[in-house]
SEMARKE-841632 format. One record per atom (N, C-alpha, C, O): atom name; x, z, y; residue number from 1. Coordinates in Angstrom, 2 decimals, m for minus. Each point is the difference from the previous one (the first is absolute). Example, Ala and Ser with C-alpha at 12.3 -4.5 7.8 and 13.67 -1.06 7.14 Angstrom:
2
N,13.19,7.80,m5.69,1 .
CA,m0.89,0.00,1.19,1 .
C,0.90,0.00,1.20,1 .
O,1.04,0.66,m0.02,1 .
N,m1.39,m1.38,1.07,2 .
CA,0.82,0.06,1.19,2 .
C,m0.77,0.73,1.09,2 .
O,0.51,0.17,1.11,2 .
REM end
This chain:
168
N,m1.04,m5.35,34.46,1 .
CA,1.31,m0.40,m0.47,1 .
C,0.20,0.50,m1.43,1 .
O,m0.51,1.06,m0.37,1 .
N,1.23,m1.82,m0.40,2 .
CA,0.19,0.38,m1.40,2 .
C,1.40,0.55,m0.25,2 .
O,0.93,m0.23,0.77,2 .
N,m0.83,0.96,m1.85,3 .
CA,1.29,0.47,m0.50,3 .
C,m0.10,m0.08,m1.51,3 .
O,m0.69,0.80,m0.63,3 .
N,1.39,m1.77,0.06,4 .
CA,m0.12,m0.24,m1.44,4 .
C,1.38,m0.35,m0.55,4 .
O,0.43,m1.15,0.05,4 .
N,0.25,2.17,m0.58,5 .
CA,1.33,m0.21,m0.58,5 .
C,0.12,0.74,m1.31,5 .
O,m0.73,0.96,m0.27,5 .
N,1.65,m1.42,m0.54,6 .
CA,0.49,0.76,m1.14,6 .
C,1.51,m0.04,0.12,6 .
O,0.58,m1.08,0.16,6 .
N,0.05,2.24,m0.23,7 .
CA,1.45,0.03,0.24,7 .
C,0.67,1.14,m0.72,7 .
O,m0.59,1.05,m0.26,7 .
N,1.83,m1.29,m0.06,8 .
CA,0.91,1.00,m0.51,8 .
C,0.75,0.54,1.21,8 .
O,0.48,m0.78,0.83,8 .
N,m0.36,2.09,m0.70,9 .
CA,0.74,0.61,1.11,9 .
C,1.15,0.80,m0.59,9 .
O,m0.18,0.86,m0.85,9 .
N,1.38,m1.17,1.34,10 .
CA,1.22,0.66,m0.47,10 .
C,0.86,0.40,1.19,10 .
O,m0.25,m0.43,1.13,10 .
N,1.26,1.24,m1.39,11 .
CA,0.99,0.34,1.03,11 .
C,0.71,m1.28,0.42,11 .
O,0.26,m0.88,m0.82,11 .
N,0.06,0.80,2.09,12 .
CA,0.68,m1.17,0.53,12 .
C,1.47,m0.04,m0.42,12 .
O,0.60,m1.07,m0.08,12 .
N,m0.03,2.23,m0.17,13 .
CA,1.40,0.07,m0.43,13 .
C,0.08,0.92,m1.20,13 .
O,m0.49,1.13,0.09,13 .
N,1.05,m1.52,m1.18,14 .
CA,0.51,m1.35,m0.23,14 .
C,m1.14,m0.95,m0.33,14 .
O,m1.02,0.40,m0.56,14 .
N,1.20,m1.66,0.91,15 .
CA,m0.93,m1.05,m0.38,15 .
C,0.84,m1.18,m0.45,15 .
O,0.86,m0.48,0.75,15 .
N,m1.09,0.00,m1.94,16 .
CA,0.81,m1.06,m0.59,16 .
C,m0.59,m1.37,0.36,16 .
O,m0.98,m0.43,m0.60,16 .
N,1.58,m0.23,1.57,17 .
CA,m0.51,m1.30,0.45,17 .
C,0.16,m1.08,m1.07,17 .
O,m0.81,m0.93,m0.06,17 .
N,1.82,1.04,m0.78,18 .
CA,0.14,m0.97,m1.10,18 .
C,m1.11,0.17,m1.02,18 .
O,m0.52,m0.99,m0.52,18 .
N,0.15,2.22,0.23,19 .
CA,m1.12,0.24,m0.91,19 .
C,m1.30,m0.52,0.61,19 .
O,m0.84,m0.54,m0.70,19 .
N,0.69,0.71,2.00,20 .
CA,m1.20,m0.50,0.67,20 .
C,m0.10,m1.52,m0.17,20 .
O,m1.08,m0.53,m0.24,20 .
N,2.20,m0.16,0.37,21 .
CA,0.00,m1.45,m0.18,21 .
C,m0.34,m0.35,m1.45,21 .
O,m0.79,m0.91,m0.24,21 .
N,1.38,1.62,m0.72,22 .
CA,m0.28,m0.26,m1.41,22 .
C,m1.47,0.23,m0.35,22 .
O,m0.56,m0.71,m0.83,22 .
N,m0.05,1.70,1.46,23 .
CA,m1.39,0.34,m0.25,23 .
C,m0.97,m0.75,0.91,23 .
O,m1.21,0.18,m0.09,23 .
N,1.74,m1.03,0.98,24 .
CA,m0.83,m0.82,0.88,24 .
C,m0.87,0.85,0.92,24 .
O,m1.20,m0.24,0.12,24 .
N,1.81,1.23,0.51,25 .
CA,m0.71,0.84,0.97,25 .
C,0.78,0.05,1.30,25 .
O,1.19,m0.32,0.05,25 .
N,m1.88,0.74,1.00,26 .
CA,0.60,0.08,1.33,26 .
C,m0.11,1.44,0.49,26 .
O,m1.07,0.61,m0.04,26 .
N,2.18,m0.07,0.50,27 .
CA,0.05,1.36,0.57,27 .
C,m0.57,m0.04,1.41,27 .
O,0.42,m0.81,0.83,27 .
N,m1.38,1.71,m0.56,28 .
CA,m0.60,0.12,1.32,28 .
C,0.29,1.42,0.49,28 .
O,m0.54,0.96,m0.55,28 .
N,1.38,m0.81,1.59,29 .
CA,0.33,1.34,0.49,29 .
C,m1.22,0.73,0.57,29 .
O,m0.84,m0.59,0.68,29 .
N,0.76,1.87,m0.98,30 .
CA,m0.99,0.90,0.58,30 .
C,0.76,1.08,0.75,30 .
O,1.22,m0.03,0.08,30 .
N,m1.94,0.97,0.47,31 .
CA,0.64,1.15,0.61,31 .
C,0.32,1.05,m1.04,31 .
O,m0.30,m0.17,m1.18,31 .
N,0.91,1.26,1.63,32 .
CA,0.30,1.17,m0.83,32 .
C,0.93,m0.32,m1.17,32 .
O,m0.05,0.67,m1.03,32 .
N,0.88,m1.70,1.18,33 .
CA,0.97,m0.32,m1.05,33 .
C,m0.58,m0.66,m1.23,33 .
O,0.60,0.04,m1.07,33 .
N,m1.77,m0.66,1.21,34 .
CA,m0.66,m0.65,m1.12,34 .
C,m0.11,m1.50,0.24,34 .
O,0.16,m0.47,1.13,34 .
N,m0.42,m0.25,m2.19,35 .
CA,m0.34,m1.41,0.11,35 .
C,m1.10,m0.30,m1.01,35 .
O,m0.20,0.73,m0.97,35 .
N,m0.50,m1.82,1.21,36 .
CA,m1.04,m0.39,m0.94,36 .
C,0.33,m1.36,m0.57,36 .
O,0.71,m0.80,0.60,36 .
N,m1.26,0.57,m1.76,37 .
CA,0.13,m1.27,m0.70,37 .
C,m1.42,m0.38,m0.42,37 .
O,m0.63,0.69,m0.80,37 .
N,0.14,m1.80,1.35,38 .
CA,m1.35,m0.46,m0.35,38 .
C,m0.01,m0.50,m1.44,38 .
O,0.86,m0.78,m0.40,38 .
N,m1.83,1.25,m0.35,39 .
CA,m0.25,m0.48,m1.35,39 .
C,m1.52,m0.06,m0.16,39 .
O,m0.73,0.41,0.91,39 .
N,0.25,m0.89,m2.01,40 .
CA,m1.42,0.11,m0.34,40 .
C,m0.14,m0.04,m1.52,40 .
O,0.99,m0.09,m0.72,40 .
N,m2.24,0.15,0.25,41 .
CA,m0.19,0.05,m1.46,41 .
C,0.42,m1.29,m0.69,41 .
O,0.39,0.03,m1.16,41 .
N,m0.47,m1.16,1.85,42 .
CA,0.50,m1.25,m0.61,42 .
C,1.53,0.04,m0.13,42 .
O,0.55,m0.39,m1.03,42 .
N,0.09,0.87,2.07,43 .
CA,1.46,0.11,m0.02,43 .
C,0.45,0.88,m1.17,43 .
O,0.87,m0.39,m0.77,43 .
N,m1.47,1.56,0.63,44 .
CA,0.44,0.92,m1.05,44 .
C,m0.38,m0.52,m1.39,44 .
O,0.75,0.20,m0.96,44 .
N,m1.90,m0.86,0.84,45 .
CA,m0.39,m0.56,m1.30,45 .
C,0.98,m1.11,m0.42,45 .
O,0.38,m0.09,m1.17,45 .
N,0.03,m0.73,2.13,46 .
CA,0.96,m1.07,m0.28,46 .
C,1.33,0.58,m0.48,46 .
O,0.50,m0.39,m1.05,46 .
N,0.06,1.34,1.81,47 .
CA,1.31,0.54,m0.35,47 .
C,m0.06,0.83,m1.28,47 .
O,0.96,0.03,m0.76,47 .
N,m2.08,0.63,0.52,48 .
CA,m0.15,0.76,m1.25,48 .
C,0.11,m0.95,m1.20,48 .
O,0.73,0.27,m0.95,48 .
N,m1.44,m1.39,1.02,49 .
CA,0.01,m0.99,m1.09,49 .
C,1.37,m0.67,m0.09,49 .
O,0.55,m0.15,m1.09,49 .
N,m0.02,m0.26,2.23,50 .
CA,1.28,m0.72,0.01,50 .
C,1.13,0.85,m0.57,50 .
O,0.88,m0.51,m0.69,50 .
N,m0.89,1.80,0.97,51 .
CA,1.05,0.89,m0.47,51 .
C,m0.29,0.58,m1.39,51 .
O,0.84,0.68,m0.59,51 .
N,m2.02,m0.95,0.07,52 .
CA,m0.35,0.49,m1.33,52 .
C,m0.26,1.49,m0.05,52 .
O,0.11,0.62,m1.06,52 .
N,m0.44,m0.04,2.18,53 .
CA,m0.29,1.44,0.03,53 .
C,m1.45,0.22,m0.41,53 .
O,m0.87,m0.83,0.26,53 .
N,0.63,1.95,m0.91,54 .
CA,m1.36,0.31,m0.44,54 .
C,m0.50,1.34,0.52,54 .
O,m1.20,0.30,m0.08,54 .
N,2.08,0.51,0.62,55 .
CA,m0.38,1.34,0.48,55 .
C,m0.99,m0.11,1.15,55 .
O,m0.02,m0.98,0.74,55 .
N,m0.79,2.00,m0.61,56 .
CA,m0.94,0.11,1.11,56 .
C,0.50,1.06,0.96,56 .
O,0.63,0.98,m0.41,56 .
N,m0.91,m1.18,1.68,57 .
CA,0.33,0.97,1.03,57 .
C,m1.04,1.11,m0.02,57 .
O,m1.19,m0.28,m0.17,57 .
N,1.61,1.51,0.34,58 .
CA,m0.92,1.12,0.06,58 .
C,m0.74,m0.05,1.34,58 .
O,0.56,0.30,1.05,58 .
N,m1.83,m0.70,m1.12,59 .
CA,m0.86,m0.15,1.18,59 .
C,m1.32,0.69,m0.30,59 .
O,m0.49,m0.11,m1.13,59 .
N,m0.11,0.80,2.09,60 .
CA,m1.31,0.60,m0.25,60 .
C,m1.00,m1.06,m0.48,60 .
O,m0.06,m1.09,0.57,60 .
N,m0.72,1.40,m1.59,61 .
CA,m0.88,m1.00,m0.61,61 .
C,m1.11,m0.50,0.91,61 .
O,m0.55,m1.08,m0.23,61 .
N,0.19,1.84,1.26,62 .
CA,m1.09,m0.42,0.88,62 .
C,0.47,m0.83,1.20,62 .
O,m0.80,m0.31,0.88,62 .
N,2.08,m0.05,m0.83,63 .
CA,0.50,m0.85,1.07,63 .
C,m0.56,m1.41,m0.14,63 .
O,m0.44,m0.40,m1.08,63 .
N,0.45,m0.35,2.17,64 .
CA,m0.47,m1.37,0.02,64 .
C,0.62,m0.80,m1.15,64 .
O,1.16,0.21,m0.35,64 .
N,m1.94,m1.11,m0.23,65 .
CA,0.51,m0.85,m1.06,65 .
C,1.11,m0.93,0.46,65 .
O,0.72,m0.55,m0.83,65 .
N,m0.57,0.38,2.13,66 .
CA,1.06,m0.85,0.54,66 .
C,1.28,0.77,0.27,66 .
O,1.02,m0.59,0.35,66 .
N,m1.05,1.92,m0.51,67 .
CA,1.20,0.81,0.20,67 .
C,0.95,m0.27,m1.16,67 .
O,m0.40,0.13,m1.16,67 .
N,1.66,m0.50,1.44,68 .
CA,0.94,m0.32,m1.08,68 .
C,0.18,1.16,m0.98,68 .
O,0.22,1.14,0.39,68 .
N,m0.31,m1.47,m1.67,69 .
CA,0.16,1.00,m1.06,69 .
C,1.14,m0.35,m0.95,69 .
O,0.26,0.72,m0.96,69 .
N,0.40,m1.83,1.22,70 .
CA,1.06,m0.46,m0.89,70 .
C,1.25,0.86,0.15,70 .
O,0.43,0.32,1.11,70 .
N,0.15,0.03,m2.24,71 .
CA,1.22,0.81,0.00,71 .
C,1.19,m0.67,0.65,71 .
O,0.98,0.67,0.33,71 .
N,m1.05,m1.97,m0.15,72 .
CA,1.09,m0.72,0.65,72 .
C,0.23,0.50,1.43,72 .
O,1.07,m0.22,0.56,72 .
N,m2.05,0.88,0.02,73 .
CA,0.17,0.58,1.34,73 .
C,1.15,1.01,m0.01,73 .
O,0.77,0.07,0.96,73 .
N,m0.65,0.71,m2.03,74 .
CA,1.12,0.94,m0.13,74 .
C,1.34,m0.74,m0.03,74 .
O,0.96,0.43,0.64,74 .
N,m0.92,m1.53,m1.37,75 .
CA,1.24,m0.79,m0.08,75 .
C,0.34,m0.60,1.36,75 .
O,1.17,m0.01,0.39,75 .
N,m2.17,m0.48,0.31,76 .
CA,0.22,m0.56,1.34,76 .
C,0.53,1.07,0.95,76 .
O,0.99,m0.22,0.70,76 .
N,m1.65,1.37,m0.67,77 .
CA,0.44,1.08,0.89,77 .
C,1.41,0.46,m0.35,77 .
O,0.80,0.26,0.89,77 .
N,m0.50,m0.16,m2.17,78 .
CA,1.34,0.41,m0.42,78 .
C,1.06,m1.00,0.44,78 .
O,1.08,0.39,0.45,78 .
N,m1.39,m1.68,m0.56,79 .
CA,0.95,m1.03,0.41,79 .
C,0.21,0.02,1.52,79 .
O,1.13,m0.08,0.47,79 .
N,m2.21,0.17,0.28,80 .
CA,0.11,m0.05,1.46,80 .
C,0.72,1.21,0.59,80 .
O,0.69,m0.12,1.01,80 .
N,m0.86,1.27,m1.63,81 .
CA,0.59,1.23,0.53,81 .
C,1.38,0.30,m0.57,81 .
O,0.66,0.94,0.42,81 .
N,m0.23,m1.75,m1.38,82 .
CA,1.29,0.25,m0.63,82 .
C,m0.06,1.10,m1.05,82 .
O,1.02,0.36,m0.57,82 .
N,m2.22,0.17,0.31,83 .
CA,m0.13,1.07,m1.00,83 .
C,0.43,m0.49,m1.38,83 .
O,0.58,0.76,m0.77,83 .
N,m0.85,m2.02,0.47,84 .
CA,0.38,m0.54,m1.30,84 .
C,1.52,0.04,m0.17,84 .
O,0.50,0.27,m1.10,84 .
N,0.24,m0.55,2.17,85 .
CA,1.47,0.03,m0.06,85 .
C,0.55,1.41,m0.18,85 .
O,1.07,0.20,m0.56,85 .
N,m1.83,0.77,1.05,86 .
CA,0.42,1.41,m0.10,86 .
C,m0.54,0.67,m1.26,86 .
O,0.26,1.18,m0.24,86 .
N,m1.03,m1.92,m0.56,87 .
CA,m0.58,0.57,m1.20,87 .
C,m1.09,1.00,0.30,87 .
O,m0.22,0.95,m0.76,87 .
N,m0.47,m1.16,1.89,88 .
CA,m1.06,0.93,0.43,88 .
C,m1.35,m0.70,m0.02,88 .
O,m0.08,m1.23,m0.04,88 .
N,m0.96,2.02,0.07,89 .
CA,m1.35,m0.54,0.20,89 .
C,m0.26,m0.05,1.50,89 .
O,0.49,0.85,0.74,89 .
N,m1.26,m1.83,m0.28,90 .
CA,m0.18,m0.19,1.45,90 .
C,m1.03,0.96,0.62,90 .
O,m0.88,0.54,m0.67,90 .
N,1.04,m0.35,1.97,91 .
CA,m0.97,0.71,0.82,91 .
C,m0.60,m1.04,0.94,91 .
O,0.72,m0.71,0.69,91 .
N,m2.07,0.63,m0.67,92 .
CA,m0.68,m1.03,0.79,92 .
C,m1.48,0.33,0.13,92 .
O,m0.51,0.91,m0.65,92 .
N,m0.16,m1.67,1.49,93 .
CA,m1.46,0.08,0.11,93 .
C,m0.56,m1.40,m0.21,93 .
O,0.65,m1.00,0.31,93 .
N,m1.84,0.94,m0.83,94 .
CA,m0.74,m1.24,m0.15,94 .
C,m1.31,0.20,0.75,94 .
O,m0.77,0.91,m0.31,94 .
N,0.52,m1.78,1.28,95 .
CA,m1.18,0.18,0.85,95 .
C,m0.83,m1.27,0.03,95 .
O,0.51,m1.11,m0.16,95 .
N,m1.81,1.30,0.36,96 .
CA,m0.92,m1.12,0.13,96 .
C,m1.07,0.38,1.01,96 .
O,m0.60,1.07,m0.09,96 .
N,0.36,m1.96,1.05,97 .
CA,m1.07,0.21,0.98,97 .
C,m0.96,m1.18,m0.06,97 .
O,0.40,m1.13,m0.29,97 .
N,m1.65,1.40,0.57,98 .
CA,m1.02,m1.04,0.07,98 .
C,m1.05,0.43,1.01,98 .
O,m1.03,0.58,m0.35,98 .
N,1.31,m0.88,1.62,99 .
CA,m0.87,0.39,1.11,99 .
C,m0.39,m1.22,0.80,99 .
O,0.79,m0.93,0.16,99 .
N,m2.02,0.93,0.35,100 .
CA,m0.43,m1.00,0.97,100 .
C,m0.92,0.70,0.98,100 .
O,m1.01,0.59,m0.38,100 .
N,1.37,m0.66,1.65,101 .
CA,m0.82,0.64,1.02,101 .
C,m0.10,1.51,m0.17,101 .
O,m1.02,0.60,0.35,101 .
N,2.06,0.02,m0.88,102 .
CA,0.01,1.44,m0.18,102 .
C,m0.70,0.48,m1.25,102 .
O,m0.02,1.21,m0.27,102 .
N,m0.56,m2.11,m0.51,103 .
CA,m0.71,0.37,m1.23,103 .
C,0.80,m0.53,m1.19,103 .
O,0.45,m1.14,0.00,103 .
N,m0.28,1.98,m0.98,104 .
CA,0.72,m0.43,m1.19,104 .
C,0.60,1.19,m0.72,104 .
O,m0.53,1.11,0.07,104 .
N,1.63,m1.36,m0.76,105 .
CA,0.61,1.06,m0.79,105 .
C,1.50,m0.21,m0.09,105 .
O,0.53,m1.04,0.40,105 .
N,0.13,2.03,m0.94,106 .
CA,1.44,m0.07,m0.23,106 .
C,0.32,0.79,m1.26,106 .
O,m0.72,0.92,m0.39,106 .
N,1.81,m1.33,m0.23,107 .
CA,0.49,0.66,m1.22,107 .
C,1.50,0.10,0.12,107 .
O,0.65,m0.88,0.57,107 .
N,m0.09,1.95,m1.09,108 .
CA,1.46,0.14,0.02,108 .
C,0.43,0.93,m1.11,108 .
O,m0.71,0.94,m0.37,108 .
N,1.87,m1.22,m0.15,109 .
CA,0.62,0.91,m0.96,109 .
C,1.47,0.11,0.39,109 .
O,0.59,m0.93,0.54,109 .
N,m0.02,2.09,m0.82,110 .
CA,1.41,0.24,0.32,110 .
C,0.70,0.45,m1.28,110 .
O,m0.57,0.71,m0.83,110 .
N,1.81,m1.14,0.70,111 .
CA,0.78,0.27,m1.20,111 .
C,1.35,0.56,0.43,111 .
O,0.72,m0.61,0.79,111 .
N,m0.40,1.76,m1.31,112 .
CA,1.30,0.62,0.26,112 .
C,0.74,0.02,m1.32,112 .
O,m0.49,0.54,m0.99,112 .
N,1.67,m1.15,0.99,113 .
CA,0.77,m0.16,m1.23,113 .
C,m0.84,m0.62,m1.11,113 .
O,0.07,0.40,m1.16,113 .
N,m0.87,m1.40,1.56,114 .
CA,m0.79,m0.76,m0.96,114 .
C,m1.28,0.65,m0.47,114 .
O,m0.75,m0.60,m0.78,114 .
N,0.47,1.82,1.23,115 .
CA,m1.21,0.71,m0.44,115 .
C,m1.01,0.10,1.14,115 .
O,0.33,0.34,1.13,115 .
N,m1.58,m0.66,m1.48,116 .
CA,m1.06,0.02,1.00,116 .
C,m0.31,1.43,0.44,116 .
O,m0.09,0.90,m0.83,116 .
N,m0.06,m0.72,2.11,117 .
CA,m0.44,1.28,0.57,117 .
C,m1.53,0.01,m0.09,117 .
O,m0.64,m0.82,0.67,117 .
N,0.06,1.70,m1.45,118 .
CA,m1.43,m0.07,m0.32,118 .
C,m0.96,0.08,1.19,118 .
O,m1.04,m0.66,m0.02,118 .
N,1.34,1.43,1.04,119 .
CA,m0.95,0.21,1.09,119 .
C,0.00,m1.10,1.05,119 .
O,m0.81,0.03,0.92,119 .
N,1.69,m0.98,m1.03,120 .
CA,0.08,m1.08,0.99,120 .
C,m1.02,m1.08,m0.33,120 .
O,0.00,m0.55,m1.10,120 .
N,m0.87,0.25,2.07,121 .
CA,m1.02,m1.02,m0.18,121 .
C,m0.18,m0.88,1.24,121 .
O,m0.64,m1.05,m0.08,121 .
N,1.18,1.48,1.20,122 .
CA,m0.15,m0.73,1.26,122 .
C,1.37,m0.29,0.61,122 .
O,0.99,0.64,m0.34,122 .
N,m0.97,m1.61,1.24,123 .
CA,1.26,m0.47,0.57,123 .
C,0.76,1.13,0.68,123 .
O,1.21,0.15,m0.23,123 .
N,m1.87,0.65,1.06,124 .
CA,0.72,1.09,0.68,124 .
C,0.59,0.99,m0.99,124 .
O,1.10,0.51,0.22,124 .
N,m1.81,m0.22,m1.31,125 .
CA,0.53,0.89,m1.04,125 .
C,1.28,m0.59,m0.60,125 .
O,0.99,0.71,m0.21,125 .
N,m1.02,m2.02,m0.06,126 .
CA,1.17,m0.66,m0.61,126 .
C,1.18,0.01,0.96,126 .
O,1.14,0.24,m0.41,126 .
N,m1.41,m0.48,1.68,127 .
CA,1.08,0.01,0.99,127 .
C,0.60,1.39,0.15,127 .
O,1.22,0.14,0.12,127 .
N,m2.07,0.90,m0.14,128 .
CA,0.53,1.37,0.04,128 .
C,0.87,0.28,m1.21,128 .
O,1.02,0.68,0.11,128 .
N,m1.41,m1.20,m1.27,129 .
CA,0.79,0.19,m1.22,129 .
C,1.38,m0.65,0.13,129 .
O,0.95,0.43,m0.66,129 .
N,m0.84,m1.45,1.50,130 .
CA,1.28,m0.65,0.25,130 .
C,0.76,0.64,1.17,130 .
O,1.06,m0.48,0.40,130 .
N,m1.62,1.57,0.14,131 .
CA,0.69,0.74,1.04,131 .
C,m0.40,m0.33,1.42,131 .
O,0.64,0.48,0.94,131 .
N,m1.67,m1.29,m0.74,132 .
CA,m0.43,m0.36,1.36,132 .
C,m0.74,1.18,0.62,132 .
O,m0.87,0.62,m0.62,132 .
N,1.23,m0.33,1.86,133 .
CA,m0.69,1.03,0.78,133 .
C,m0.68,m0.67,1.18,133 .
O,0.64,m0.74,0.76,133 .
N,m1.93,0.99,m0.61,134 .
CA,m0.75,m0.56,1.11,134 .
C,0.63,0.45,1.32,134 .
O,0.49,1.12,0.12,134 .
N,m0.53,m2.02,0.86,135 .
CA,0.58,0.30,1.31,135 .
C,m1.11,0.01,1.05,135 .
O,m0.72,m0.98,0.16,135 .
N,0.60,2.09,0.54,136 .
CA,m0.98,0.10,1.09,136 .
C,m1.42,m0.21,m0.50,136 .
O,m0.42,0.61,m0.98,136 .
N,m0.31,m1.47,1.68,137 .
CA,m1.39,m0.29,m0.34,137 .
C,m0.13,m0.98,m1.17,137 .
O,m1.09,m0.15,m0.56,137 .
N,2.17,m0.51,0.21,138 .
CA,m0.03,m0.99,m1.07,138 .
C,0.00,0.67,m1.38,138 .
O,0.63,1.04,m0.19,138 .
N,m1.33,m1.66,m0.76,139 .
CA,0.10,0.46,m1.38,139 .
C,1.21,m0.70,m0.64,139 .
O,0.70,m0.76,0.66,139 .
N,m0.47,1.01,m1.94,140 .
CA,1.15,m0.57,m0.69,140 .
C,m0.07,m1.53,m0.02,140 .
O,1.01,m0.68,0.18,140 .
N,m2.20,0.15,m0.39,141 .
CA,m0.23,m1.45,m0.03,141 .
C,0.49,m0.64,1.29,141 .
O,0.73,m1.00,m0.02,141 .
N,m1.12,1.58,1.15,142 .
CA,0.41,m0.54,1.30,142 .
C,1.45,0.34,0.32,142 .
O,0.67,m0.78,0.68,142 .
N,m0.19,1.91,m1.14,143 .
CA,1.39,0.39,0.25,143 .
C,0.98,m1.03,m0.56,143 .
O,1.00,m0.31,0.64,143 .
N,m1.28,m0.21,m1.83,144 .
CA,0.91,m1.00,m0.58,144 .
C,m0.32,m1.43,0.44,144 .
O,0.77,m0.92,m0.27,144 .
N,m1.90,0.73,0.94,145 .
CA,m0.34,m1.32,0.51,145 .
C,m0.75,m0.89,m0.97,145 .
O,0.06,m1.23,0.11,145 .
N,m0.77,1.81,m1.07,146 .
CA,m0.74,m0.83,m0.96,146 .
C,m1.11,m0.80,0.65,146 .
O,m0.39,m1.05,m0.52,146 .
N,m0.12,1.52,1.64,147 .
CA,m1.06,m0.73,0.69,147 .
C,0.44,m1.37,0.49,147 .
O,m0.84,m0.86,0.27,147 .
N,2.13,0.64,m0.15,148 .
CA,0.52,m1.30,0.45,148 .
C,0.01,m1.04,m1.12,148 .
O,0.21,m1.18,0.25,148 .
N,m0.43,1.62,m1.46,149 .
CA,0.06,m0.89,m1.17,149 .
C,m1.40,m0.07,m0.61,149 .
O,m0.34,0.74,m0.92,149 .
N,m0.47,m1.65,1.46,150 .
CA,m1.43,0.00,m0.28,150 .
C,m0.42,m0.86,m1.19,150 .
O,m1.11,0.16,m0.51,150 .
N,1.98,m1.07,0.07,151 .
CA,m0.38,m0.86,m1.10,151 .
C,1.22,m0.37,m0.83,151 .
O,1.15,0.13,0.45,151 .
N,m1.42,m0.57,m1.65,152 .
CA,1.09,m0.41,m0.89,152 .
C,0.53,m1.36,0.43,152 .
O,m0.76,m0.83,0.52,152 .
N,2.04,0.59,m0.72,153 .
CA,0.58,m1.29,0.40,153 .
C,m0.49,m1.14,m0.90,153 .
O,m0.36,0.20,m1.16,153 .
N,0.37,m1.38,1.74,154 .
CA,m0.48,m1.19,m0.73,154 .
C,0.81,m0.30,m1.26,154 .
O,m0.53,m0.58,m0.95,154 .
N,1.81,0.96,0.93,155 .
CA,0.83,m0.35,m1.17,155 .
C,m0.51,0.62,m1.30,155 .
O,0.34,m0.48,m1.08,155 .
N,m1.13,1.53,1.17,156 .
CA,m0.53,0.60,m1.23,156 .
C,m1.07,m0.88,m0.66,156 .
O,m0.28,0.15,m1.19,156 .
N,m0.31,m1.05,1.96,157 .
CA,m1.07,m0.85,m0.54,157 .
C,0.46,m0.83,m1.19,157 .
O,m0.81,m0.31,m0.88,157 .
N,2.08,m0.06,0.83,158 .
CA,0.48,m0.83,m1.11,158 .
C,m0.08,0.72,m1.35,158 .
O,0.02,m0.65,m1.05,158 .
N,m0.12,1.97,1.07,159 .
CA,m0.05,0.75,m1.26,159 .
C,m1.33,m0.17,m0.73,159 .
O,m0.08,0.27,m1.20,159 .
N,m0.95,m0.71,1.89,160 .
CA,m1.26,m0.30,m0.67,160 .
C,0.22,m1.16,m0.98,160 .
O,m0.35,0.10,m1.17,160 .
N,0.95,m1.18,1.66,161 .
CA,0.28,m1.17,m0.85,161 .
C,1.03,0.34,m1.07,161 .
O,m0.13,m0.45,m1.14,161 .
N,1.16,1.23,1.49,162 .
CA,1.01,0.37,m0.99,162 .
C,m0.61,0.81,m1.14,162 .
O,0.39,m0.17,m1.16,162 .
N,m1.34,1.05,1.48,163 .
CA,m0.69,0.76,m1.06,163 .
C,m0.81,m0.94,m0.88,163 .
O,m0.02,0.16,m1.22,163 .
N,m0.64,m1.14,1.83,164 .
CA,m0.76,m0.98,m0.79,164 .
C,0.92,m0.75,m0.96,164 .
O,m0.33,m0.20,m1.17,164 .
N,1.50,m0.22,1.67,165 .
CA,0.95,m0.72,m0.83,165 .
C,0.47,0.82,m1.20,165 .
O,0.22,m0.54,m1.08,165 .
N,m0.08,1.86,1.29,166 .
CA,0.45,0.87,m1.09,166 .
C,m1.16,0.48,m0.88,166 .
O,0.22,0.65,m1.02,166 .
N,m1.44,m0.97,1.42,167 .
CA,m1.17,0.45,m0.76,167 .
C,m0.29,1.48,0.19,167 .
O,m0.53,0.66,m0.89,167 .
N,0.89,m0.15,2.06,168 .
CA,m0.23,1.42,0.30,168 .
C,m1.29,0.15,0.77,168 .
O,m0.39,1.12,0.35,168 .
REM end
């Protein structure tokens, strides 16, 4: 079985549903008071170009080339969490998994008040940075229910063509 997602993870409350509509994303509830928003590198490249942003996200240089590095991720997280309305930098995690049959890899970074936590490199580390505590035999990944979200939604596929149209 495979597990291949790229997602932004934020607190479920507050979550700005109007901002989600404006940014063309869907809120997916998780456990532990979190929700995820599926994105990918095409999605972030499109919105980076469309919004005219040039900043890069602070990401470890050895992460997968498909891990989003566009600074627009900060703007998206700020909009979804209401941090932009409060004049704050957002707190969020960005995770990517690529597993098939138990073989593969994962990457994750966590940002508190817009700043990357340097030691976070895996999904469980990022979830702990957001306050998730493993329950019983489950790790943080299973505690929030990430195993139920095994692939990216089909609606992200349109961003491949949109990037082509913009020359990204």
